[in-house]
Every structure is written in structure tokens, then in C-alpha cells.
N, C-alpha and C positions, 0 to 999 in steps of 0.2 A: 404556681407551677414554674418549672425551670424555663429559661428563655429558649432552650432547645426545642421545647414542645409548642412554642407560640406559632410557628409557621410564618412563611413569607407573607408580607402585607399586613400582618397583625400588629396592633399597638398595645401598649400597656404602661404601667408605672412600676418602677423598681420598688419592690417591697422589702427585699433583703439581699445582701451580698454575703455569701458564705465562703467557706474554705479556710485555709491557713492564713495567718496574718499577712504573709507576703502576697498571697493571691488577692486578698481583699484590698490591700494597698495598691497593687497594680491596677485592679479594675477601677478603683476610685480615681486614680490618676487619669484613666481613660474617660471618666465622666459618669461611671455607673455608681451613683449615690442614691440612697433611699429617697423616694419621692420624685425622682427624675423620670420624665416621660421618655419612652423608647419605642422605636418602630423597627421591626425585622424587615430588612430590605430584601435579603436573599439568604438561602441556605444552600451552599455550593460545596460539594465534596467534603462535608464534615465541618467546614468553616461557616460561621454565621456572620453576615454583614448587617450591622445595626446602625440606625440613625439615632444618635444621642447628642443632645446639646448642639444641634445644627451641624454636626459632623458625622461622617460615615466611618465606622470603625469595624474592622474584621477581627473576630476572636475565634479561637478554636472551639470545637464542640465541648472539649473538656472545661475550658474557662466559662463558656456560656451556661453550662449546667450549674454553676455556682451562683448565677444571677436569677433571683426569683422575681417573677412579675405577677 
């Protein structure tokens, strides 16, 4: 399921990062790589705040829908 459907407080593992090559590269530089554990911290106004690799990252809903957990 896309990260946007996970909901605040839920954890999962990144199964796949989709989208165009530029989108995948951008998300990988933020730490969203296959097999990496992620936790949704909050879903505020369309943006999703995610804990990934001991950091908190805010991504837009559009970007978050490319991350499958």
C-alpha cells in the first residue's frame, strides 16, 4: 500500500519506490530505499512526516504515494 494510506503512528518497511527516475532518485537520497523501516509520524495538511533512518522527513502527499510499504 502507498505510504499515504499508512496513517499516523503506523510502521512498515519500504517495499518499492515508484515514479519517474528523478522522483526515485530524490526519494532514495532522503533515505527511502527498499527494505528500510519507516514510521509515519504525522499526516498534516497533505504532507506526511516520516521517521526514516533516525531522521524525520516531510514529503508531500504526491511524493508519499510513490513509496510502497
